[in-house]
N, C-alpha and C positions, 0 to 999 in steps of 0.2 A: 481466832488470830490465829491462823497454823503461821511458823516460821517467824512470829515476834515473839519476845521475851517482855513478860511485863516486871517491871522495877519499882519498888519502893524507894525512894531518897532522902536516906539521911537531912537533918535540917542543914549538917555540914558542907554537905555538898550542894544544898541549895543556897548555900551562901558564898560558897566556889565560885558558882555559876551567875548567879544573879548579882553578887556582891562587886565579888574579889577578881573575877574573869578567869580563874583559874587553867593557864595554859593545860595543865595535865589532864582536863576535862575534855579536853576534842575530840576521842576517840569517842563518847559518850553524846558529846553535842551530832556531832556527824550521822553514830549510830540511831538518833532520833530524828534526826533529820531527813535519812532515809526511810524511816518507818522500821526501821528493825526492831525498834523494842518502842513498847507501851509505858509511858510511867503514870502511877494511880498515886491519888495520895484520899485521904479521909479528911472530915472535920480536925482532928486532933492534930493530925499531921500541920494541917495549915494554922492552925491555929498557934501551935507551938512556933513555928516559922516566922510568923508576925509576930509573935512576943520576943522571940532573937533579935530580927530585925530592927528592934525597938533599942537592942542594948547599945551600951558604948564600947563603940567598934575601932577604936582608937583615930588614925587618919582615914579610915572606912567607915564610920558614924553615918548613917545618911539621915535625912529629916525625913516627916512625914508623908510628903507626895512621896518622895520616892521611894520610902516603902510600900505604898500602897502601887505603884506603878510595880515593884516585886513581884508582891502579892498577885497583880492582874497577871504577870507575864506566866507565872508561876499556872495559875488558872488556866491560861491561853494552854499550855506545856501536858499539862496533869489531867487525867480523868478520873471524874471524883465517885470513888469506891465507899459503900459502909464500911462500920467502924470494923476492923478486923475481932473475931472472937475470941476468945481466951481461949488453948490448948488444954487449959486444967481439966 
């Protein structure tokens, strides 16, 4: 994918995007929508996101149905990759 930057998003970025609708992520959302970035995720990252979505997030705490919806949105945006091997 020439000219496309591959990104791995931190769980906190996913939360800001999917739960908090953080306005500072507008450039990232725009880059994704324009096809300038490719978001990649492995099973471990998705599992962490699912675990964190279930946390008590105060006024932003979401129920099981909303958690599943966030995971589904994430899966639609992110391309699945195998686990990254240790550089050690």
